C-alpha positions as CSV (number, residue, x, y, z in Angstrom):
1,M,107.4,112.4,64.7
2,K,110.0,109.6,64.3
3,F,109.7,106.0,65.7
4,F,112.1,103.3,65.8
5,Y,111.0,99.8,65.9
6,L,112.7,96.9,67.5
7,F,112.4,93.2,66.3
8,I,114.2,90.6,68.2
9,L,114.1,87.2,66.6
10,I,114.9,84.9,69.4
11,F,111.8,83.6,71.1
12,S,112.0,81.9,74.5
13,V,109.4,79.8,76.1
14,S,109.3,78.5,79.7
15,A,106.5,76.3,80.9
16,A,106.8,77.4,84.5
17,Q,107.2,81.2,84.0
18,G,105.6,81.8,80.5
19,Q,107.3,83.7,77.8
20,T,109.8,86.3,78.2
21,L,109.9,89.7,76.4
22,N,112.3,88.7,73.7
23,N,109.9,88.9,70.7
24,F,108.0,92.3,70.8
25,S,107.3,95.2,68.5
26,L,108.4,98.2,70.5
27,K,108.4,102.0,70.1
28,D,111.4,104.0,71.2
29,I,109.6,106.8,73.0
30,G,113.0,108.3,73.8
31,Q,113.4,109.3,70.3
32,S,110.0,110.6,69.7
33,M,107.6,113.3,71.0
34,L,104.7,112.0,72.8
35,V,101.5,113.6,71.5
36,V,98.2,112.7,72.9
37,T,95.0,114.3,74.1
38,D,94.1,115.0,77.8
39,G,90.9,114.0,79.5
40,N,89.3,117.1,77.9
41,G,90.4,116.2,74.4
42,K,93.2,118.9,74.4
43,T,96.3,118.1,72.4
44,I,99.3,117.8,74.6
45,N,102.9,117.5,73.3
46,M,104.8,115.9,76.1
47,G,108.1,116.5,74.5
48,L,107.9,120.2,75.1
49,D,110.4,121.7,77.5
50,M,108.3,122.7,80.3
51,E,108.4,122.7,84.1
52,N,106.0,119.8,85.0
53,Y,104.0,119.3,88.3
54,G,102.4,115.8,88.6
55,S,102.8,112.7,86.4
56,P,100.5,110.9,83.9
57,F,101.8,107.4,85.3
58,F,100.1,105.1,87.5
59,D,103.3,105.0,89.4
60,T,106.6,106.7,88.1
61,E,108.7,103.6,89.2
62,F,109.0,100.4,87.1
63,Y,107.5,97.3,88.6
64,P,107.2,93.7,87.2
65,A,104.0,92.8,85.6
66,D,102.6,89.8,83.7
67,I,101.2,90.7,80.4
68,T,98.5,88.9,78.1
69,L,98.1,90.0,74.6
70,I,94.9,89.8,72.7
71,S,96.7,87.0,70.7
72,G,96.8,85.0,73.9
73,Q,100.5,85.2,74.2
74,R,101.7,85.7,77.8
75,Y,104.9,87.4,79.2
76,E,105.8,87.3,82.8
77,N,107.8,89.7,85.2
78,V,108.1,92.4,82.6
79,P,109.4,95.7,84.1
80,I,106.8,98.3,83.2
81,K,105.0,101.6,84.0
82,I,101.4,102.7,82.9
83,N,100.9,106.0,81.2
84,L,97.3,106.8,82.0
85,L,97.2,109.7,79.6
86,S,98.4,108.0,76.5
87,N,97.0,104.6,77.7
88,E,100.5,103.1,76.8
89,I,102.4,100.4,78.6
90,I,106.1,101.4,79.0
91,F,108.7,98.7,79.1
92,K,112.2,99.3,80.3
93,S,114.7,97.4,78.3
94,D,118.0,95.9,79.8
95,N,120.0,99.0,78.4
96,G,117.7,101.3,80.4
97,K,115.6,102.4,77.2
98,E,112.0,103.2,77.7
99,L,109.9,101.5,75.0
100,A,106.3,101.6,74.4
101,I,104.8,98.0,73.9
102,L,102.9,98.1,70.4
103,P,100.9,94.8,70.3
104,A,97.3,95.0,71.4
105,I,97.3,94.2,75.2
106,Q,94.2,92.4,76.8
107,S,95.4,92.6,80.4
108,L,98.3,93.0,82.8
109,L,98.9,92.1,86.4
110,L,101.2,94.7,88.0
111,K,103.0,93.7,91.2
112,K,104.0,96.7,93.2
113,N,105.9,95.7,96.4
114,G,104.0,92.4,96.4
115,T,100.6,94.0,95.9
116,P,98.8,92.9,92.6
117,F,97.1,95.6,90.5
118,L,95.0,94.3,87.6
119,F,94.5,96.4,84.5
120,E,92.4,95.6,81.4
121,Y,91.7,97.0,78.0
122,G,88.7,96.2,75.7
123,Y,85.7,97.8,77.4
124,P,82.9,99.5,75.5
125,V,82.9,103.0,74.5
126,F,81.8,105.5,77.1
127,D,82.0,109.1,76.3
128,K,85.7,109.7,75.3
129,Q,86.7,106.3,76.6
130,N,87.0,103.5,74.2
131,G,88.5,99.9,73.7
132,K,91.9,101.4,73.9
133,T,91.3,102.8,77.2
134,I,93.0,101.2,80.4
135,Y,91.1,100.5,83.5
136,Q,92.2,99.2,86.9
137,V,90.0,96.3,87.7
138,L,89.0,96.4,91.5
139,E,86.7,93.4,91.3
140,K,86.1,91.1,88.4
141,G,83.1,88.6,87.9
142,E,79.6,88.7,86.7
143,I,79.9,92.3,87.8
144,S,83.2,94.1,87.3
145,L,84.1,97.3,89.1
146,L,86.6,99.3,87.2
147,K,88.5,102.4,88.0
148,Y,89.3,105.0,85.2
149,Y,91.9,107.6,85.7
150,F,90.8,110.9,84.1
151,V,94.0,112.9,83.5
152,Q,93.7,116.6,83.1
153,V,96.6,118.7,81.8
154,T,96.9,122.4,82.5
155,E,99.5,124.7,81.0
156,A,100.1,128.2,82.0
157,K,102.7,131.0,81.9
158,P,102.9,132.7,85.2
159,Y,103.3,136.6,85.2
160,S,106.8,137.6,84.6
161,S,108.0,134.1,84.2
162,A,109.9,132.9,81.2
163,T,108.9,129.3,81.8
164,M,105.7,127.5,80.9
165,L,104.3,125.3,83.8
166,R,102.4,122.2,83.1
167,T,100.2,120.7,85.8
168,I,99.1,117.0,85.3
169,E,96.3,115.8,87.6
170,K,94.7,112.4,87.9
171,F,91.0,112.1,88.9
172,P,89.8,108.5,89.4
173,K,86.2,107.4,88.4
174,L,84.4,104.4,89.1
175,F,82.5,102.2,86.6
176,V,80.7,99.0,86.7
177,Y,80.4,96.5,83.8
178,N,78.4,93.4,83.1
179,K,76.8,91.8,80.1
180,N,73.4,93.0,80.9
181,I,74.1,96.8,81.3
182,G,77.6,97.2,79.5
183,L,79.7,100.0,80.9
184,K,78.0,102.4,83.4
185,K,79.1,104.9,85.9
186,A,79.2,103.2,89.3
187,P,76.3,103.7,91.6
188,K,76.5,105.9,94.7
189,S,73.1,105.1,96.3
190,N,70.5,102.5,96.6
191,E,68.4,104.6,94.1
192,D,71.2,104.3,91.6
193,I,71.5,100.6,92.1
194,A,68.0,100.2,91.1
195,E,68.3,102.6,88.1
196,I,71.5,100.8,86.8
197,F,70.8,97.1,87.4
198,N,67.5,95.7,86.6
199,V,68.1,92.1,86.9
200,E,70.6,92.3,89.8
201,N,68.9,95.0,91.8
202,E,67.2,93.1,94.5
203,R,70.3,90.9,95.3
204,L,72.7,93.9,95.4
205,T,70.1,95.8,97.7
206,K,70.0,93.0,100.1
207,I,73.7,92.8,100.3
208,I,74.0,96.4,101.0
209,E,71.4,96.4,103.8
210,S,72.4,93.1,105.4
211,N,76.0,94.1,105.5
212,K,75.3,97.9,106.4
213,L,77.4,99.2,103.4
214,K,77.4,102.7,102.1
215,I,78.3,102.3,98.6
216,K,79.4,105.9,97.9
217,K,82.5,104.6,99.7
218,E,85.0,102.8,97.3
219,E,85.7,100.0,99.8
220,D,82.1,99.4,100.6
221,L,81.2,99.3,96.9
222,I,84.1,96.7,96.4
223,K,82.6,94.5,99.2
224,C,79.1,94.7,97.7
225,I,80.1,93.6,94.4
226,Q,82.5,90.9,95.9
227,H,79.7,89.4,97.8
228,F,77.5,89.4,94.7
229,N,80.0,87.7,92.6
230,Q,80.6,85.1,95.4
231,Q,76.8,84.4,95.5
232,I,76.5,84.0,91.8
233,K,79.4,81.3,91.9
234,K,77.7,79.2,94.6
C-alpha cells in the first residue's frame, strides 16, 4: 500500500472564522487501496474491482464541517464526508483530490443543507468499538446519547456471473454514555433504565412517565435525555 503525504507550510488564522485547512497531514486515498475490517471483523479491500451496492459513507456528498483536533486546533467549513467503515474523515482539496485527514480528531460538526450533525471520537471500548470509532452525537450533556453505525459488507459471486457483487449495509445502534456508567447500549424499556442507571434511574423514570414517552423510539429517547440534561443544568 502506497501513501502520499501532503504538508503545506502556510498557516492562516482568522479570529472570526477559525483556522483554514492549510496545515494538515493528509493521506492520498486515490493512490492507495483502502483495506479495513467491516463490522464483523472481516478484512475488506475497497480497492478491488467489484460491483458495489450501498455506501460506507454517512452521506456520499461532501458537506462543510467544523473540525476540532485533539490538540485543540480548529478548522471551519472544511468540505468532508465521513467513512463509517474505516472511521476516516475524507477531505476534498481544491483540485478535487480526496484525502484522508491523519491528525487525531476530537469532534466535527457537519452542516448538511443547514442541518448540523455532531460527530465525536474518543469514547470507551465496547466490543469491537474503541477510541478511534466515530459516533454521531444525538444529545450531549450529563448523559450523552450516541449513534454508532455498524457497517456490514457482504461479497458474493452470483451463479453464472463473472462479476463479484459487494453489498454494504449500515445498521445504526444507539448507546448512552456518562461518567458513572461509561458506554452502554441504550435502554429500550423502563426496566433497562433501572438496570443501566443506578444514580439517574429515578429522575429518568419520572421524565418518561410524566411526558408519556416510549423510549424504544429514538425520538422519545432523545427527548428523555434532553429533559434530564436540562434539569441537571438548573
